[in-house]
Structure formats: structure tokens, C-alpha cells
N, C-alpha and C positions, 0 to 999 in steps of 0.2 A: 453583489456580485452576480453571473449569467447562472441560468442550469446547469450542471456538471456536463450534461450531454453537448452543450451548444462549445463546450472546449477542444478545437483540435489537437493541443500539444500542453506539455507538462510547463511549459514557459509560459504560456499564454495565464493558465489557469493559477501558475504561481505570482505572476506579477498583480494578477489583480486581487488574490490572496492577501499579499503583502500588502496591498495598498487601501485592505480594508482593517488591516491592524492583526491578521491571522499570525500565528508563529507557526512555520513551516519549518520541520526541519530537511536539511539538503539529501541528508539519505535517501529520504520519503522518494523524492522528487527522481532520484538516479534508479531509486529501485523501481518505480511505475515505468520510467525508461526502458529500464531491460527487461523487463515483465512486457511491456508493448513488442518489443522486437522480438523476444524469444517465444511468446505465444502467439504472437502476429493477431494481436489485438488492437484497439484504439485504446484511446486516454480514456475514456469514460467507463469503457467496458472493465478498464483495469483496476479504476477508481472505485468501483461500485464491488469486482469480487474481493478487492483488496479492504473494502469496508464490511462487506458478507463476512469474510475468513478472519476478521476482528487484528488484521494485522496496521489497519490505519483506525483508529480511535480517534476521534474529535470531543472534546472537552470544552467548552465554550469555544474563545480563539486560539486554543492550541490544540495542534495535531499530534496526536503520538505514535509512534511509527515501532514496529517490531521487526527489527532488523533481519529476520529472514526473510522479509517479502518475498519476493517472486521465487524462491528454494521450497518455501512451503509449499505455494503452490503446484510447482513442477511434480514436487514429492507426491502430491496428494494425488495428481493425475496421474501418476505411473503404477499407481497401485493398482 
């Protein structure tokens, strides 16, 4: 897979991840898309933010997604 900064969209990253054998929850992809739009940030910015905030956790080839996703980030930014 490419470096996360090289991906321009969720779909592009998702396709590469699946080809590499990663298990990716579709809810995670949708949450990233919503956060990109609502927070006006790029795919890589949201992906890194979600990792930093433990909304996305990677265990081997499995991604675990906290379904609060972008709502947790928005709530944090509104405080």
C-alpha cells in the first residue's frame, strides 16, 4: 500500500487495503467521508486524526472503528 498521504479518497485507499487483505468496516469509510466533508479536511488528515483519537485502531490486518467517529471529533472541537 502507498503512504496514507498519497491517497486522495476513501475509495482509493479502501480498494488498495482490500487488495492487500485488510478487513475494513464500511462504517469506517462512511465516517471518514462524513468527517472530510463536515470538517473540510483531506482523507489523510481525517485518517490520522481518527488514529490519534483512537477512533480507528489497527490490529494486524483488521481495522476497528469507533462508530462515534466524526461526532466525537466535532464534540471535542466544540468544547
